[in-house]
C-alpha positions as CSV (number, residue, x, y, z in Angstrom):
1,X,16.7,22.5,-45.2
2,X,17.7,25.2,-42.7
3,X,21.6,24.8,-41.6
4,X,21.7,25.5,-37.9
5,X,24.1,27.6,-37.1
6,X,27.4,27.2,-35.1
7,X,30.5,29.4,-33.7
8,X,33.6,29.4,-36.1
9,X,35.7,27.7,-33.1
10,X,32.8,25.0,-33.7
11,X,32.9,25.2,-36.9
12,X,36.8,25.2,-37.7
13,X,36.5,21.5,-34.9
14,X,34.6,20.1,-37.1
15,X,36.5,20.7,-40.5
16,X,39.2,18.9,-39.4
17,X,37.3,15.5,-37.6
18,X,39.0,12.2,-38.8
19,X,36.7,10.0,-40.4
20,X,37.4,7.3,-37.8
21,X,35.7,5.4,-35.3
22,X,35.2,7.3,-32.4
23,X,33.3,8.6,-29.6
24,X,32.4,12.8,-29.4
25,X,31.0,15.2,-26.6
26,X,29.3,17.9,-26.9
27,X,28.9,20.8,-24.1
28,X,26.9,23.7,-23.5
29,X,27.4,27.2,-22.7
30,X,28.9,26.3,-19.0
31,X,30.8,23.6,-19.7
32,X,28.5,20.7,-19.1
33,X,28.4,17.5,-21.4
34,X,24.8,17.5,-22.1
35,X,25.1,14.4,-25.2
36,X,27.3,11.7,-25.7
37,X,27.4,9.7,-28.6
38,X,29.5,7.1,-30.9
39,X,30.5,7.1,-34.4
40,X,31.7,4.9,-37.6
41,X,32.5,8.2,-38.9
42,X,33.5,11.6,-36.8
43,X,33.4,14.1,-39.3
44,X,30.4,12.7,-41.4
45,X,28.4,11.8,-38.2
46,X,29.3,15.0,-36.0
47,X,28.6,17.3,-39.4
48,X,24.6,15.4,-39.7
49,X,23.7,17.1,-36.6
50,X,24.7,20.9,-38.1
51,X,23.7,20.2,-42.3
52,X,20.0,20.0,-41.6
53,X,16.7,20.9,-39.9
54,X,15.6,17.9,-38.0
55,X,12.3,15.7,-37.4
56,X,12.9,15.8,-33.9
57,X,12.3,18.6,-31.8
58,X,14.6,17.3,-29.1
59,X,17.1,17.1,-31.6
60,X,17.4,20.5,-32.6
61,X,16.9,21.9,-29.5
62,X,20.3,20.0,-28.7
63,X,21.7,21.3,-31.6
64,X,21.0,25.0,-30.8
65,X,22.5,24.5,-26.9
66,X,26.3,23.0,-28.3
67,X,28.6,25.3,-27.4
68,X,31.8,23.4,-27.8
69,X,32.4,19.4,-29.2
70,X,35.7,17.4,-28.3
71,X,35.5,13.8,-29.1
72,X,38.4,10.8,-28.9
73,X,39.5,8.5,-31.3
74,X,39.9,4.6,-31.2
75,X,40.3,1.6,-33.1
76,X,36.9,0.0,-33.5
77,X,33.0,0.5,-33.5
78,X,33.0,-1.7,-30.5
79,X,35.4,0.0,-28.8
80,X,33.3,3.3,-29.3
81,X,30.7,1.6,-28.2
82,X,32.1,0.9,-24.8
83,X,34.0,4.1,-24.6
84,X,30.0,5.6,-25.0
85,X,28.7,3.7,-22.3
86,X,31.1,4.1,-19.4
87,X,31.1,8.0,-20.1
88,X,27.7,8.1,-20.3
89,X,27.3,6.6,-16.6
90,X,29.9,9.4,-15.4
91,X,28.7,11.9,-16.9
92,X,24.8,11.1,-17.4
93,X,24.4,13.9,-19.9
94,X,20.9,15.1,-20.6
95,X,20.0,14.5,-24.1
96,X,21.4,10.5,-23.8
97,X,19.4,7.6,-23.6
98,X,18.3,7.4,-20.1
99,X,19.2,3.4,-18.9
100,X,15.9,3.4,-16.0
101,X,16.3,-0.3,-14.7
102,X,18.8,0.3,-11.9
103,X,17.8,-2.0,-9.0
104,X,20.3,-5.3,-8.8
105,X,19.4,-8.6,-10.0
106,X,20.0,-12.3,-7.5
107,X,22.7,-14.2,-8.5
108,X,24.0,-17.9,-6.8
109,X,28.0,-17.7,-6.4
110,X,29.8,-20.8,-5.5
111,X,32.4,-19.3,-3.8
112,X,36.4,-20.9,-4.4
113,X,36.9,-21.9,-1.4
114,X,38.2,-25.3,-0.7
115,X,34.7,-26.6,0.5
116,X,32.7,-24.0,-1.2
117,X,29.8,-22.7,-0.5
118,X,26.4,-21.6,-2.1
119,X,24.1,-19.0,-1.8
120,X,22.3,-16.2,-2.9
121,X,24.1,-12.4,-3.3
122,X,22.9,-9.3,-5.3
123,X,27.1,-8.6,-5.7
124,X,28.9,-9.5,-8.1
125,X,32.6,-9.6,-6.9
126,X,35.6,-9.9,-9.0
127,X,36.7,-12.7,-5.8
128,X,37.6,-15.4,-8.2
129,X,34.0,-17.4,-7.2
130,X,31.7,-18.4,-10.0
131,X,28.6,-16.6,-10.3
132,X,25.7,-18.5,-12.2
133,X,22.4,-15.6,-13.0
134,X,20.9,-13.5,-13.1
135,X,17.3,-14.5,-12.1
136,X,14.6,-12.7,-12.9
137,X,13.6,-12.1,-9.0
138,X,15.3,-14.0,-6.5
139,X,12.2,-16.3,-5.6
140,X,13.5,-18.2,-8.8
141,X,17.0,-18.4,-7.5
142,X,15.0,-19.5,-4.2
143,X,13.2,-22.6,-6.3
144,X,17.1,-23.3,-8.0
145,X,18.5,-22.9,-4.2
146,X,16.0,-25.2,-2.6
147,X,16.8,-28.2,-5.4
148,X,20.3,-27.7,-4.9
149,X,20.3,-28.4,-1.0
150,X,17.0,-30.8,-1.1
151,X,20.0,-32.7,-3.3
152,X,23.1,-32.0,-1.3
153,X,24.0,-31.4,2.0
154,X,26.1,-28.4,1.7
155,X,28.2,-26.3,4.7
156,X,26.1,-22.6,5.4
157,X,29.0,-21.8,7.8
158,X,30.9,-19.5,6.6
159,X,34.4,-20.8,8.4
160,X,37.1,-20.8,6.5
161,X,37.1,-24.7,6.0
162,X,40.8,-25.6,4.9
163,X,43.4,-29.0,5.9
164,X,44.9,-27.2,8.3
165,X,41.7,-26.0,10.2
166,X,40.4,-29.9,10.0
167,X,44.0,-30.9,11.6
168,X,43.8,-28.0,14.5
169,X,40.5,-29.9,15.4
170,X,38.9,-26.3,15.9
171,X,35.3,-27.1,13.9
172,X,32.4,-28.6,15.8
173,X,29.3,-30.4,14.5
174,X,26.1,-27.5,14.3
175,X,22.5,-28.3,14.4
176,X,22.9,-28.6,10.4
177,X,24.8,-32.0,10.7
178,X,22.2,-33.4,13.0
179,X,19.7,-32.0,10.5
180,X,21.4,-34.4,7.7
181,X,22.0,-30.8,5.6
182,X,25.6,-31.3,5.9
183,X,28.3,-34.2,6.0
184,X,30.7,-32.2,8.4
185,X,33.4,-31.0,6.5
186,X,34.5,-29.0,9.6
187,X,35.6,-31.7,11.7
188,X,36.9,-34.1,8.3
189,X,33.5,-36.1,8.2
190,X,33.6,-35.7,4.1
191,X,36.5,-35.0,2.1
192,X,37.0,-32.3,-0.4
193,X,37.9,-34.7,-3.1
194,X,34.5,-36.1,-2.8
195,X,32.6,-32.7,-1.4
196,X,34.2,-31.2,-4.8
197,X,32.0,-33.5,-7.1
198,X,28.9,-32.4,-4.9
199,X,30.0,-28.8,-6.3
200,X,30.3,-30.0,-9.7
201,X,27.5,-31.6,-9.8
202,X,25.9,-28.6,-8.9
203,X,27.1,-26.1,-11.0
204,X,25.7,-29.0,-13.6
205,X,22.4,-27.3,-12.0
206,X,23.4,-23.8,-12.0
207,X,24.6,-24.1,-16.2
208,X,21.3,-25.5,-16.5
209,X,23.0,-29.1,-17.9
210,X,20.2,-30.9,-16.5
211,X,20.6,-34.3,-19.0
212,X,23.9,-34.6,-17.8
213,X,23.2,-34.9,-14.4
214,X,19.5,-37.0,-14.8
215,X,22.6,-39.4,-17.0
216,X,24.9,-39.5,-14.2
217,X,21.9,-40.6,-11.3
218,X,20.6,-42.8,-13.3
219,X,23.8,-44.8,-14.1
220,X,25.0,-44.3,-10.3
221,X,21.3,-45.7,-9.0
222,X,22.1,-48.5,-11.5
223,X,25.5,-49.5,-10.7
224,X,24.0,-49.4,-7.0
225,X,20.9,-51.7,-7.9
226,X,23.6,-54.0,-9.9
227,X,25.3,-54.2,-6.6
228,X,22.3,-54.8,-4.6
229,X,22.5,-51.4,-2.3
230,X,18.9,-50.6,-3.1
231,X,19.1,-47.9,0.2
232,X,21.6,-46.2,-1.3
233,X,19.8,-46.5,-5.1
234,X,16.6,-45.7,-3.6
235,X,17.6,-42.1,-2.3
236,X,19.5,-41.4,-6.0
237,X,15.7,-42.3,-6.9
238,X,13.8,-39.8,-5.1
239,X,16.5,-37.1,-6.4
240,X,16.2,-38.5,-9.8
241,X,12.6,-37.9,-9.6
242,X,13.4,-34.1,-8.0
243,X,15.1,-33.2,-11.0
244,X,12.5,-34.5,-13.6
245,X,10.2,-32.7,-11.7
246,X,12.2,-29.1,-11.6
247,X,13.0,-29.7,-15.5
248,X,9.0,-29.8,-16.2
249,X,8.4,-26.9,-14.8
250,X,11.5,-24.9,-16.1
251,X,11.2,-23.0,-19.3
252,X,11.7,-25.0,-22.1
253,X,11.7,-23.5,-25.5
254,X,13.0,-26.6,-28.0
255,X,15.3,-29.5,-27.3
256,X,16.8,-28.8,-31.4
257,X,18.0,-25.5,-29.6
258,X,21.5,-25.2,-28.5
259,X,23.3,-21.8,-26.6
260,X,21.7,-18.8,-27.8
261,X,21.7,-15.2,-26.4
262,X,17.9,-13.7,-27.2
263,X,17.0,-10.3,-27.4
264,X,13.6,-9.3,-27.4
265,X,12.1,-5.9,-27.4
266,X,8.5,-3.5,-26.6
267,X,8.2,-0.2,-26.9
268,X,5.6,2.3,-25.8
269,X,6.5,6.5,-27.2
270,X,9.9,7.1,-25.2
271,X,9.9,3.9,-23.5
272,X,11.7,1.0,-24.5
273,X,11.6,-2.1,-23.0
274,X,14.8,-5.1,-23.9
275,X,14.5,-8.7,-22.5
276,X,17.6,-11.1,-22.5
277,X,17.2,-14.2,-22.1
278,X,20.9,-17.2,-22.3
279,X,19.0,-20.3,-23.5
280,X,21.7,-23.2,-22.5
281,X,20.1,-26.5,-24.6
282,X,17.3,-24.9,-25.7
283,X,16.2,-24.4,-21.7
284,X,16.3,-20.3,-20.6
285,X,19.0,-20.3,-18.2
286,X,18.8,-16.5,-16.7
287,X,16.6,-13.9,-17.8
288,X,16.8,-9.5,-17.1
289,X,14.5,-7.1,-18.8
290,X,16.2,-3.8,-19.5
291,X,14.3,0.2,-19.7
292,X,15.1,3.0,-21.7
293,X,14.2,5.8,-22.0
294,X,14.3,7.6,-25.2
295,X,15.8,11.2,-25.8
296,X,17.1,11.6,-29.5
297,X,14.3,9.0,-31.0
298,X,17.0,6.4,-31.1
299,X,16.6,3.8,-33.0
300,X,15.9,0.7,-32.1
301,X,19.2,-0.6,-33.7
302,X,20.8,2.1,-31.6
303,X,19.0,0.6,-28.1
304,X,19.9,-2.8,-29.0
305,X,23.2,-2.0,-29.3
306,X,23.0,-0.1,-25.6
307,X,21.6,-3.1,-23.9
308,X,23.8,-5.8,-25.7
309,X,26.9,-3.8,-24.1
310,X,25.1,-2.9,-21.2
311,X,25.0,-6.9,-20.5
312,X,28.3,-8.0,-21.3
313,X,29.9,-5.5,-19.2
314,X,28.0,-6.4,-16.1
315,X,27.2,-9.9,-16.5
316,X,30.9,-10.6,-17.6
317,X,29.2,-12.4,-21.2
318,X,30.5,-13.3,-24.1
319,X,28.2,-13.5,-26.9
320,X,28.7,-15.8,-30.3
321,X,25.0,-16.1,-31.7
322,X,22.7,-13.8,-30.8
323,X,18.3,-14.3,-31.7
324,X,16.8,-10.7,-32.1
325,X,14.8,-8.8,-34.9
326,X,17.4,-6.4,-36.2
327,X,20.7,-6.1,-35.9
328,X,22.4,-3.4,-33.9
329,X,24.6,-0.2,-34.9
330,X,27.4,-1.4,-34.8
331,X,29.7,-4.4,-36.4
332,X,30.4,-7.0,-33.3
333,X,33.6,-9.2,-34.4
334,X,32.9,-12.6,-33.6
335,X,29.1,-12.3,-32.9
336,X,26.3,-14.2,-35.1
337,X,23.3,-12.2,-35.7
338,X,20.3,-14.7,-36.4
339,X,16.9,-12.8,-37.4
340,X,14.5,-16.0,-37.4
341,X,11.2,-15.4,-39.7
342,X,9.8,-19.0,-38.5
343,X,11.3,-21.7,-36.5
344,X,11.8,-22.7,-32.8
345,X,14.2,-19.5,-32.5
346,X,11.2,-17.1,-34.1
347,X,9.6,-18.6,-31.5
348,X,12.3,-18.2,-29.2
349,X,12.4,-14.7,-30.1
350,X,8.5,-14.4,-29.4
351,X,9.1,-15.3,-25.8
352,X,11.7,-13.2,-25.0
353,X,9.6,-10.4,-26.4
354,X,6.5,-11.7,-24.5
355,X,8.3,-11.3,-21.5
356,X,9.4,-7.2,-22.4
357,X,5.7,-6.9,-23.0
358,X,4.8,-8.1,-19.2
359,X,7.4,-5.9,-17.8
360,X,6.1,-3.1,-19.2
361,X,2.6,-3.8,-18.2
362,X,3.6,-5.3,-14.4
363,X,5.4,-1.9,-14.2
364,X,2.6,0.3,-15.1
365,X,0.5,-1.5,-13.0
366,X,3.1,-1.0,-10.4
367,X,2.7,2.3,-11.2
368,X,-0.5,3.3,-10.9
369,X,-0.3,0.9,-7.3
370,X,2.3,3.2,-6.0
371,X,2.4,6.6,-7.9
372,X,-0.9,7.0,-9.8
373,X,-0.8,10.8,-10.8
374,X,2.5,9.9,-12.6
375,X,0.7,7.0,-13.8
376,X,-1.6,9.4,-15.5
377,X,0.5,12.0,-16.3
378,X,2.9,9.4,-18.3
379,X,-0.7,8.5,-19.9
380,X,-1.6,11.7,-21.4
381,X,1.5,13.0,-22.4
382,X,1.3,9.7,-24.5
383,X,-1.6,10.3,-25.3
384,X,-1.2,14.2,-26.2
385,X,1.6,12.5,-28.8
386,X,-0.6,9.8,-30.4
387,X,-3.0,12.7,-30.9
388,X,-0.8,15.5,-31.9
389,X,-2.1,18.1,-29.7
390,X,-0.6,20.5,-28.2
391,X,-2.3,20.2,-24.6
392,X,-2.3,16.8,-22.3
393,X,-6.5,15.6,-23.3
394,X,-7.5,15.4,-19.6
395,X,-10.9,15.6,-20.9
396,X,-12.1,13.9,-24.1
397,X,-15.7,13.2,-25.6
398,X,-16.4,9.8,-27.5
399,X,-19.6,9.9,-30.0
400,X,-21.6,7.1,-31.9
401,X,-24.3,6.3,-33.9
402,X,-27.0,4.1,-33.3
403,X,-30.0,2.8,-35.3
404,X,-31.4,-0.1,-36.5
405,X,-33.2,0.2,-40.3
406,X,-33.7,4.2,-40.1
407,X,-35.5,3.6,-36.6
408,X,-34.9,5.6,-33.4
409,X,-32.2,7.2,-34.0
410,X,-29.8,8.3,-31.4
411,X,-27.0,9.4,-30.1
412,X,-24.6,8.8,-26.9
413,X,-21.3,10.6,-26.1
414,X,-19.2,9.1,-23.1
415,X,-16.8,11.1,-21.3
416,X,-13.3,10.7,-20.0
417,X,-11.3,12.0,-18.1
418,X,-7.5,11.4,-17.3
419,X,-7.6,8.2,-19.4
420,X,-11.2,6.8,-17.2
421,X,-15.0,6.5,-17.9
422,X,-16.5,9.2,-16.0
423,X,-20.1,8.1,-16.3
424,X,-22.0,10.6,-14.6
425,X,-21.0,13.1,-17.9
426,X,-22.3,10.6,-19.8
427,X,-25.6,11.6,-22.0
428,X,-27.7,10.3,-24.8
429,X,-29.3,12.2,-27.6
430,X,-32.6,11.3,-29.2
431,X,-32.5,12.8,-33.2
432,X,-34.9,15.6,-33.5
433,X,-33.8,17.0,-36.8
434,X,-32.9,13.8,-39.3
435,X,-35.0,12.5,-41.3
436,X,-34.0,8.8,-42.2
437,X,-30.9,6.8,-41.5
438,X,-28.5,9.4,-42.4
439,X,-25.3,9.4,-39.8
440,X,-23.4,12.5,-40.8
441,X,-26.1,14.7,-39.9
442,X,-27.0,13.1,-37.3
443,X,-23.0,13.9,-35.6
444,X,-23.4,17.2,-36.6
445,X,-27.0,17.6,-34.5
446,X,-26.0,15.7,-31.7
447,X,-22.0,18.4,-31.8
448,X,-24.0,20.5,-31.8
449,X,-26.7,20.5,-28.8
450,X,-23.8,19.3,-26.7
451,X,-21.3,21.9,-27.1
452,X,-23.8,24.6,-27.7
453,X,-25.1,23.6,-24.6
454,X,-21.3,23.6,-22.2
455,X,-20.8,27.1,-24.0
456,X,-24.1,28.7,-22.5
457,X,-23.8,27.3,-18.8
458,X,-20.4,27.7,-18.3
459,X,-18.8,24.4,-18.5
460,X,-15.5,23.4,-19.6
461,X,-14.9,21.7,-23.0
462,X,-12.9,18.7,-23.6
463,X,-9.3,19.1,-25.1
464,X,-10.2,16.5,-27.8
465,X,-13.3,14.8,-29.4
466,X,-13.4,11.1,-30.8
467,X,-16.1,10.4,-33.2
468,X,-16.6,6.8,-34.1
469,X,-16.3,6.7,-37.9
470,X,-14.1,6.9,-40.8
471,X,-13.1,10.4,-43.3
472,X,-17.2,11.1,-43.1
473,X,-17.8,10.9,-40.1
474,X,-14.9,13.5,-39.4
475,X,-15.7,15.8,-41.8
476,X,-19.1,16.1,-40.6
477,X,-17.7,16.8,-37.1
478,X,-15.6,18.6,-38.5
479,X,-18.6,21.3,-40.1
480,X,-20.1,21.6,-36.8
481,X,-17.3,22.1,-34.9
482,X,-16.7,25.7,-37.5
483,X,-19.6,26.5,-37.0
484,X,-19.8,27.2,-33.5
485,X,-16.6,28.9,-34.1
486,X,-14.6,25.9,-32.1
487,X,-12.4,24.2,-34.8
488,X,-9.8,25.5,-33.2
489,X,-10.2,25.4,-30.0
490,X,-11.2,21.7,-29.4
491,X,-9.5,18.5,-31.4
492,X,-10.8,16.3,-33.1
493,X,-9.9,12.6,-34.4
494,X,-12.3,9.8,-36.2
495,X,-11.7,6.1,-35.3
496,X,-12.1,3.9,-38.0
497,X,-14.0,0.4,-37.5
498,X,-10.7,-1.7,-37.4
499,X,-9.3,0.7,-34.4
500,X,-6.0,1.0,-34.8
501,X,-7.0,3.6,-37.8
502,X,-6.8,7.2,-37.1
503,X,-8.3,9.8,-38.5
504,X,-7.1,13.6,-38.6
505,X,-8.8,16.3,-40.3
506,X,-6.7,17.2,-43.7
507,X,-5.3,13.7,-43.6
508,X,-6.5,11.7,-45.9
509,X,-3.8,9.0,-44.6
510,X,-4.8,7.7,-41.4
511,X,-2.3,7.1,-38.2
512,X,-1.9,3.2,-37.0
513,X,-1.8,3.5,-33.3
514,X,0.8,0.5,-32.4
515,X,-1.3,-2.4,-31.0
516,X,0.5,-2.2,-27.4
517,X,0.3,1.1,-26.9
518,X,-2.3,2.3,-23.9
519,X,-3.4,5.2,-25.9
520,X,-5.5,2.4,-28.0
521,X,-6.2,0.6,-24.8
522,X,-7.9,4.1,-23.7
523,X,-9.5,4.6,-28.0
524,X,-11.0,0.9,-27.5
525,X,-12.2,1.4,-23.9
526,X,-14.3,4.9,-25.3
527,X,-15.4,2.8,-28.4
528,X,-16.9,0.5,-26.4
529,X,-17.9,2.1,-23.8
530,X,-20.0,5.0,-26.8
531,X,-21.0,1.1,-28.4
532,X,-22.4,-0.1,-25.7
533,X,-24.2,3.1,-24.0
534,X,-26.0,3.9,-27.5
535,X,-27.2,0.2,-28.3
536,X,-28.7,0.2,-24.6
537,X,-30.2,3.7,-24.8
538,X,-31.9,2.7,-28.4
539,X,-32.9,-0.7,-27.1
540,X,-34.9,0.9,-24.5
541,X,-36.3,3.6,-27.2
542,X,-37.5,1.2,-29.3
543,X,-39.3,-0.9,-26.3
544,X,-40.9,1.7,-25.1
545,X,-42.3,3.0,-28.4
546,X,-43.8,-0.4,-29.6
547,X,-45.0,-0.9,-25.9
548,X,-46.9,2.3,-26.0
549,X,-47.8,2.3,-29.5
550,X,-49.5,-1.7,-28.7
551,X,-51.3,0.3,-25.8
552,X,-52.2,3.4,-27.3
553,X,-54.3,1.3,-30.0
554,X,-56.4,0.0,-27.9
555,X,-59.4,2.0,-27.7
556,X,-60.4,3.1,-24.5
557,X,-57.4,2.7,-23.1
558,X,-55.8,6.9,-21.6
559,X,-53.1,7.6,-20.6
560,X,-53.4,7.0,-17.0
561,X,-54.3,3.8,-17.4
562,X,-51.6,2.7,-19.9
563,X,-49.4,4.5,-16.6
564,X,-50.8,2.0,-14.1
565,X,-50.8,-1.1,-16.2
566,X,-47.1,-0.3,-16.9
567,X,-46.1,0.8,-13.7
568,X,-47.8,-2.2,-12.0
569,X,-46.5,-5.0,-14.8
570,X,-43.3,-3.3,-16.0
571,X,-43.9,-4.5,-19.7
572,X,-46.1,-4.8,-22.3
573,X,-45.5,-8.6,-22.5
574,X,-46.6,-9.2,-18.6
575,X,-50.1,-6.8,-19.4
576,X,-51.0,-10.0,-22.3
577,X,-49.8,-12.5,-19.2
578,X,-51.9,-11.3,-16.3
579,X,-55.5,-12.7,-16.6
580,X,-58.3,-10.5,-15.8
581,X,-58.7,-11.1,-12.2
582,X,-55.2,-9.1,-12.4
583,X,-55.8,-6.5,-14.3
584,X,-59.0,-5.7,-12.9
585,X,-56.8,-4.9,-9.6
586,X,-55.1,-2.2,-11.0
587,X,-57.3,-0.6,-13.3
588,X,-61.5,-1.9,-12.3
589,X,-62.9,-5.0,-14.2
590,X,-64.8,-2.4,-16.8
591,X,-61.1,-1.1,-18.1
592,X,-59.2,-4.7,-17.6
593,X,-62.1,-6.4,-19.6
594,X,-61.8,-3.7,-22.8
595,X,-57.5,-4.7,-22.5
596,X,-58.0,-8.5,-21.6
597,X,-60.5,-8.8,-24.5
598,X,-58.0,-6.2,-26.8
599,X,-54.9,-8.4,-25.8
600,X,-56.5,-12.2,-26.5
601,X,-58.6,-11.5,-29.6
602,X,-59.5,-15.3,-30.0
603,X,-59.9,-15.9,-26.3
604,X,-62.8,-13.4,-27.0
605,X,-63.8,-15.1,-30.5
606,X,-65.1,-18.5,-28.8
607,X,-66.6,-16.9,-26.2
608,X,-68.3,-15.4,-28.6
């Protein structure tokens, strides 16, 4: 393998690197930080960039741009990950993985006050208050807040209500008190101890401890009923039912799972989506999804490390048991990683992966609605990479052959522009030079006719041709293009029957496109369209052939008579169903008698 050349100064720096964990920074010739990386062994990791040619073009470009290098030694891999994360955020190097999700998530905060307030916020401050979440969206947070406000009477004012404030008589009862939404702590209508007991129950809801809350409400309700305080017991019964209804709507994965953190991943080329779920007693308490843009073909394990560190630092969470499909590339002390193959935790992982996939789909829909041009560009770049093209496939044509038992062989050509059908450009072909059901020869004929005509008319050629079939169909297409001198001008690929298999000229091993890829969605759509368009034309041709031959066999019926009958009755079946008077009205009594006798021989025989 060829090595990348480096300056004597850089070579000397690398030669004396320590073998300890640390963070390294690469600089370009202008002194800009272009990459920050972490390493368990600094010397081995940095040297690996220069001692070989990399598979990734972008990595090779990075190495060529490195003019200088600096490093920081840290005690552990975890420390290296933390430092790398903070330095990437500070310098935002062009070759580092990009965290695209920079939106703030909603939290529910319980303030640190004598009479705490409970409300939604998007700013998590270090003010001693307790924050719960994050929630996937504001609607989810409001649902929880609505439950809390229906169950408990809390203040919403911003007054600093202290014992001194109440003693001075500064408070005034507001509308919330008269609407029975607040217990009036500002004027001493409720003690701080009683108000605090409400807050503890609210914290149970926010932590997801619904079973404990239900047990408490049920116990209190039974106590009140035993004391014959039925009105108060009824109020608790209403609250009990309310909590049960809310719990029934919660995402309950399993009653047997304790407290775990789950990371599910979904990817589409360079875009990677990592969903995080915090599960408490089998219920999803909070969830969020991070979106990353690969820069140097980072592995799933590397991206998981970034995501875990981002969640840990931004949400102030300590991981203990993590369910995931792969371990991160950094050792994390005190964390147990579980890679389930079956059971409840595997189902839990599937839920997280489904959330990541749905987030990706929703992001694409949002992009398509608000920035359709960017959406198309993104799809074209993805298809360019999947089909190994030198340019985006803005114009694609897909071919399919159709024949049943060797009769009426036809072919269809569907055209896609920017990933969508261009139905006005669809074409069908009746096979003219091929005898019998020879799909390979038919494919050669159709491609030759199609592109000879496009060149003669001076029309644009596609960037990609897709043929429905495996290696045999692909070879026929390649031969046709070579004969026309287009082999190096138009790329061609074959789709095998299982759809996920894409064959390229000269490759015996097919490419398997990710089943969640947008490229596969477009390929499936093309193939379905080509098949539908070809089958429809084939059926129409068979029907027309059968009708014409049936009318042709009637002696004394010429072309004008056939045309008149088909124009009026639309099909041979309806001609047969027509009575003698209906036929005579179209073609006259004499011709009508001939046609009627021919299509109803049994009637004529009975009359004889």
